[in-house]
SELUMRO-317207 format. One line per field, with one value per residue (C-alpha): residue number from 0; y, z, x negated. Coordinates in steps of 0.05 Angstrom, whole numbers, plus 5000, padded with zeros to 4 digits. Each point is the difference from the previous one (the first is absolute). Layout:
num c(NUM	...)
c2 c(Y	...)
c3 c(Z	...)
c1 c(X	...)
***
This chain:
num c(0	1	2	3	4	5	6	7	8	9	10	11	12	13	14	15	16	17	18	19	20	21	22	23	24	25	26	27	28	29	30	31	32	33	34	35	36	37	38	39	40	41	42	43	44	45	46	47	48	49	50	51	52	53	54	55	56	57	58	59	60	61	62	63	64	65	66	67	68	69	70	71	72	73	74	75	76	77	78	79	80	81	82	83	84	85	86	87	88	89	90	91	92	93	94	95	96	97	98	99	100	101	102	103	104	105	106	107	108	109	110	111	112	113	114	115	116	117	118	119	120	121	122	123	124	125	126	127	128	129	130	131	132	133	134	135	136	137	138	139	140	141	142	143	144	145	146	147	148	149	150	151	152	153	154	155	156	157	158	159	160	161	162	163	164	165	166	167	168	169	170	171	172	173	174	175	176	177	178	179	180	181	182	183	184	185	186	187	188	189	190	191	192	193	194	195	196	197	198	199	200	201	202	203	204	205	206	207	208	209	210	211	212	213	214	215	216	217	218	219	220	221	222	223	224	225	226	227	228	229	230	231	232	233	234	235	236	237	238	239	240	241	242	243	244	245	246	247	248	249	250	251	252	253	254	255	256	257	258	259	260	261	262	263	264	265	266	267	268	269	270	271	272	273	274	275	276	277	278	279	280	281	282	283	284	285	286	287	288	289	290	291	292	293	294	295	296	297	298	299	300	301	302	303	304	305	306	307	308	309	310	311	312	313	314	315	316	317	318	319	320	321	322	323	324	325	326	327	328	329	330	331	332	333	334	335	336	337	338	339	340	341	342	343	344	345	346	347	348	349	350	351	352	353	354	355	356	357	358	359	360	361	362	363	364	365	366	367	368	369	370	371	372	373	374	375	376	377	378	379	380	381	382	383	384	385	386	387	388	389	390	391	392	393	394	395	396	397	398	399	400	401	402	403	404	405	406	407	408	409	410	411	412	413	414	415	416	417	418	419	420	421	422	423	424	425	426	427	428	429	430	431	432	433	434	435	436	437	438	439	440	441	442	443	444	445	446	447	448	449	450	451	452	453	454	455	456	457	458	459	460	461	462	463	464	465	466	467	468	469	470	471	472	473	474	475	476	477	478	479	480	481	482	483	484	485	486	487	488	489	490	491	492)
c2 c(3226	5003	4989	5057	4980	5051	5056	4967	4968	4930	4934	4933	4973	4950	5042	4949	5030	4979	5011	5042	4985	5051	4977	5032	4959	4947	5024	5016	5071	5004	4972	5015	4978	4931	5026	4954	4992	5042	5056	4997	5003	5060	5036	4984	5021	5066	5011	4984	5045	5059	4993	5042	5060	4996	4995	5059	5045	5004	4989	5071	4992	4930	5022	5048	4941	4970	5065	5007	4930	5014	5062	4961	4944	5051	5037	4935	4962	4983	4959	4960	4991	4971	4954	4973	4988	4965	4958	4986	5004	5052	5039	5073	5024	4953	5017	5073	4984	4962	5057	5047	4954	5003	5075	5003	4949	5036	5066	4970	4965	5060	5044	4959	5023	5044	4955	4943	5007	4963	5009	5025	4959	5013	4950	4979	5071	5071	4999	4934	5002	4948	5024	4955	5018	4965	4976	4965	4926	5003	4964	4988	4951	5017	4944	5026	4964	5004	5020	5072	5006	5075	5013	4946	5024	5070	4975	4959	5041	5070	4987	4957	5055	5056	4965	4993	4929	4982	4957	4945	4989	4931	5005	4946	4967	5014	5074	5020	5059	5041	4991	5023	5061	5025	4984	5040	5060	4995	4998	5062	5032	4993	4948	4983	4941	4933	5025	4970	4936	4953	4928	4957	4924	4935	4996	4931	5027	5072	5003	4947	5026	5075	4985	4955	5049	5017	5074	5010	5026	5007	4967	5028	4956	4998	4933	4931	4968	4943	5048	5038	4937	4982	5068	4993	4935	5027	5066	4965	4988	5074	5021	5052	5042	4979	5041	4952	5011	4934	4966	5026	4972	5060	4987	5050	5004	5031	5007	5003	5077	5014	5055	4950	5047	5022	4928	4978	5057	4982	4925	5010	5039	4953	4938	5019	5055	4978	4938	4975	4999	5035	4980	5040	4974	4975	4924	4980	5031	4991	5035	5000	4950	5054	5036	4944	4985	5075	5016	4942	5014	5073	4978	4955	5053	5052	4951	4982	5072	4995	5001	4954	5009	5055	5037	5066	4992	4950	4993	4939	4977	4933	4958	5008	4937	4934	4962	5045	4989	4924	5001	5037	4952	4944	5034	5010	4930	4969	5044	4977	4927	5008	5025	5077	5038	5052	5059	5039	4994	4940	4997	5038	5056	4997	5056	5020	4971	5057	4974	4927	4981	5048	4978	5023	4970	5020	5031	4939	4993	4931	4978	4954	4980	4963	5044	4947	4998	5029	5061	5021	4979	5011	5064	5004	5061	5003	5031	4943	5010	4949	5020	4973	5027	5015	5018	5013	5046	4945	4951	5053	5018	4927	4991	5063	4982	4930	5013	4988	5071	5066	5061	5038	4994	5037	5014	5036	5018	5062	4967	5029	4938	4956	5048	4998	4925	4988	5055	4966	4928	4991	4974	5039	5056	5043	5009	5045	5019	5027	5016	4966	5000	5006	5018	5072	5022	5025	4935	4941	4941	4938	4932	4942	4925	4974	5070	5016	5047	5072	5049	5060	5072	5052	5019	4926	4976	5051	4976	4928	5023	5028	4964	5031	5016	5015	5044	5004	5063	5022	5071	5022	4988	4970	4935	4942	4955	4931	4952	4936	5030	5006	5074	4978	4975	5071	5037	5010	5017)
c3 c(4984	4981	4941	4972	4990	4991	5025	5064	5019	5025	5019	4967	5015	5049	5018	4970	4978	4953	5007	4954	4999	4989	4938	5024	5064	4999	5061	5012	4979	5020	4995	4955	4998	4971	4968	4990	4948	5047	4995	4926	4995	5045	4958	4936	5026	5022	4934	4963	5046	4988	4925	4975	5044	4983	4924	5001	5028	4933	4981	5018	5070	5007	4977	5059	5047	4959	4997	5077	5013	4953	5040	5066	4975	4970	5066	5040	4947	5046	5041	4938	4978	5066	4999	4931	5026	5063	4972	4931	5008	4945	4999	5015	4927	4977	5056	4981	4928	5016	5042	4941	4958	5049	4998	4925	4988	5049	4966	4930	5013	5035	4943	4956	5033	4942	4944	4999	4937	4959	4932	4961	4940	4945	4995	4938	4991	5018	5061	5028	5042	5038	5065	5022	5070	5051	5068	5058	5012	5074	5055	4982	5035	4997	5018	5006	5002	5050	4953	4991	5056	4997	4927	4982	5049	4972	4927	5012	5050	4971	4930	5030	5048	4948	4951	5052	5024	5074	5021	5045	5007	5015	5009	5001	5070	4991	4998	5037	5041	4939	4971	5066	5003	4931	5013	5065	4959	4957	5063	5026	4934	5017	4951	5016	5042	4962	4936	5016	5042	5017	5022	5015	5011	4966	4927	5004	5049	4983	4931	4969	5031	4979	4926	4996	5037	4960	5014	4974	4928	4986	5026	4989	5023	4994	5016	4977	4936	5043	5046	4940	4969	5067	5003	4927	5021	5065	4967	4940	5032	5006	4935	5038	4959	5011	4996	5011	5001	5011	4988	4957	4968	4971	4948	5003	4931	4989	4925	4974	4991	5067	5046	5051	5059	4993	4990	5063	5041	4976	5011	5072	5011	4961	5035	5070	5013	5059	5002	4935	5029	4943	4944	4953	5025	4948	5007	4935	4971	4926	4979	4929	4992	4974	5068	5045	5038	5010	5023	5049	5029	5013	5026	5050	5021	5013	5035	5047	5024	5023	5077	5027	5071	5044	4956	5029	4976	4943	4927	5006	5055	5018	4966	5028	5042	5017	4948	4944	5027	5003	4928	4975	5034	4966	4932	5000	5024	4947	4947	5020	5003	4929	4974	5006	5021	5057	4977	5063	5064	5011	5076	5061	5020	5062	5042	5074	5053	4994	4932	5001	5005	4946	4931	4959	4939	4958	4931	4954	4929	4966	4933	4965	4927	5009	4978	5026	5071	5060	5002	4933	5005	5070	5039	5048	5042	5035	4985	4954	4923	4947	4938	4933	4935	4939	4928	4951	5005	4981	5050	5055	4988	5003	5066	5031	4978	5026	5064	5029	5027	4965	5043	4995	4953	4991	4939	4994	4930	4959	4936	4975	4959	5064	5039	4953	4987	5075	5011	4946	5020	5072	5035	5065	5027	5012	4966	5032	4946	5026	5069	5063	5029	5037	4965	5004	5027	4931	4967	4994	5041	4967	4981	4952	5007	5072	5027	5004	4968	5004	5024	5045	4991	4947	4974	4978	5072	5027	4947	5028	5060	4956	4956	4939	5003	4938	4998	4937	4992	4948	5011	4937	5031	4937	4996	4994	4941	5021	4939	5037	5033	4959	5002	4989	5070	5025	4957	5059	5050)
c1 c(5688	5074	5043	5044	5073	5056	4956	4978	4934	5016	4970	5018	5068	4973	4938	4950	4932	4945	4926	4957	4926	4943	4965	4935	4991	5054	5034	5074	5013	5073	5070	5058	5073	5019	5064	5059	5056	5044	4950	4998	5076	5003	4947	5035	5068	4969	4969	5064	5040	4953	4995	5058	4983	4927	5013	5049	4944	4968	4927	4977	5024	4973	4932	4993	4997	4945	4960	5009	4975	4940	4983	5004	4957	4948	4999	4987	4959	4943	5048	5020	4928	4980	5060	4980	4929	5026	5057	4977	4923	4991	4934	5005	4995	5053	5047	4993	5012	5064	5027	4984	5041	5059	5002	4993	5056	5049	4985	5007	5067	5029	4983	5046	5063	5021	4971	5049	5040	5052	5029	5062	5013	5048	5060	5038	5028	4983	5046	4971	4940	4959	4971	4941	4973	4958	5026	4965	5009	5020	4963	4926	4955	4925	4952	4930	4933	4943	4944	5025	5048	5009	4995	5051	5051	4995	5004	5063	5042	4988	5029	5055	5022	4992	5047	5055	4991	4995	4941	4982	4923	4975	4924	4948	4991	4926	5011	5065	4970	4980	5070	5033	4954	5022	5074	4997	4976	5062	5043	4963	5015	5075	5021	5074	5018	5003	4966	4934	4992	4944	5002	4938	4992	4987	5010	5031	5051	5020	4967	5041	5063	4991	4986	5061	5047	5063	4995	4929	4999	4926	4936	4932	4943	4923	4969	4983	5032	5026	5035	5029	5026	5033	5032	5028	5032	5030	5024	5030	5067	5015	4962	4960	4954	4926	4936	4942	4925	4969	4931	4942	4937	4966	4946	4940	4968	4932	4983	4928	5001	5029	4977	4970	4997	5071	5023	4963	5030	5069	4990	4976	5065	5043	4975	4983	5052	5042	4954	5028	5071	5036	5046	4956	4935	4949	4999	4966	4937	4986	4934	4974	4943	4952	5000	5024	4934	4986	5070	5006	4932	5021	5067	4967	4950	5056	5045	4943	5001	5072	5007	5053	5026	5030	5049	4979	4928	5002	5015	5045	5043	5033	5052	5071	5005	4968	5040	4970	4929	5009	5030	4940	4951	5037	5000	4925	4986	5043	4968	4930	5021	5027	4933	5005	4938	5002	4959	5012	5040	5044	5007	5021	4950	4960	5028	4991	5046	5049	5022	4979	5075	5021	5022	4939	4972	4940	5010	4990	4978	5008	4977	5048	5010	5066	5059	5047	4970	5038	4952	5027	5070	5028	5004	4943	5020	4931	4932	4981	4989	4983	4956	4986	4969	5041	4982	5057	5061	5050	4970	5000	5072	5017	4965	5029	5070	4993	5036	5071	4994	5000	4992	4934	4938	4934	4959	4933	4976	4980	5026	5067	5014	4994	5041	5059	4998	5003	5053	5042	4989	4987	5064	4999	5044	4939	4933	4947	4946	4934	5030	5023	5071	5045	5063	5026	5067	5017	4982	5048	4971	5025	4977	5017	5012	4998	4979	5074	5053	5015	4949	4986	4974	5014	5068	5011	4989	5052	5050	4992	5040	5057	5052	5030	5076	5040	5064	5039	5043	5052	5022	5040	5068	5026	5039	4952	4998	4977	4991	5017	5063	5065	5024	5072	5003	4994	5052	5048	4945)
***
């Protein structure tokens, strides 16, 4: 694997490489460059140097490169699906779904080429106008996570490129190969030299350096809240624009009149999709007391049917790395020690020797009545969910909103009053009512509180990559009268 700097595929400055492990069997999958500060500087310089020419092309021309990359990805989608299975441990259906999302996002953003508009505003007289139009920021750094390593790359670089920015991609060290595969398709599409670059390596070494770089104007990052806060600190010296999608702690609320089968289907998806490794994953289950026992019994019964193991033949694959697996073990152990009751799961599955060193964990349901516990307050990011009964609307809203995060939430009910009360009062950027996620390309994916700032998707997400420029014009040709300037000074002019 190589990095892309100024149109060339290169190794790290000192040729150092890092290991990437296969989450399915724990073996070394491959090696990737451990980029250095010098590599970052070269990538940033190339992106800055190519900005003016790229911006002058116009959005309609820029969109053609995105369309072409989309076509190349679509024609070779099986390669990308297998890479997601191999590098990330996704099961087949979820890998296919993610590639569908990549294609959809590239198509969606490219179609916006002729939809970026500004305003013409009346000034203080008929011959004075204010032109308000949108311009790109310049050099954009896109930092992508490992949990959706293809989808997040597409969602960040496509709108940034369309709007005239140049982009440097810094993918997660857990999924560098997927990012490289997609970037190569943009190169094959003919994107000009320096417009798109990619660097890989340790976040502590090149990550800190790139977000603090004086030539970087915008940083878009999806990851943990701690990392987002660190980026804010590092980027503050240059006042770089930030788009941050950080942690989540989605409540999944099942009211007493809910369609139980639909709620169960959606919950299985919302909790165990991508092995629970999603910012919009259901992490807190609140079920009305009138149906609590029935619903939990059925939830356990369905969950028992999930097959964990080989991503090619199972419903749920592994966690991303050994650290995530150990953290899940510790979480469940501490929950039990604190009085929580495991209703199902709670350990590593017994798999054959091919997968015995893989990072697998059983889908786990835990009953807990302590809203202040770690299970209900901290992001879990694994196939573990905590459940408790609820009874009143006000109480449930209070419990759901009791979180430092505010990304996704779920509600199942047939009662219009309940629907509108929750829609009005739940403090999350997204509320899915009687349906699962994920977010659509045409939806604005945003969160509140420690989930971050800004958002992605929809016309509002595209506008995140543009800043508004104002031009004031007086075209009457008449002598100006300026109240604070003495006209007598100009009698002989």
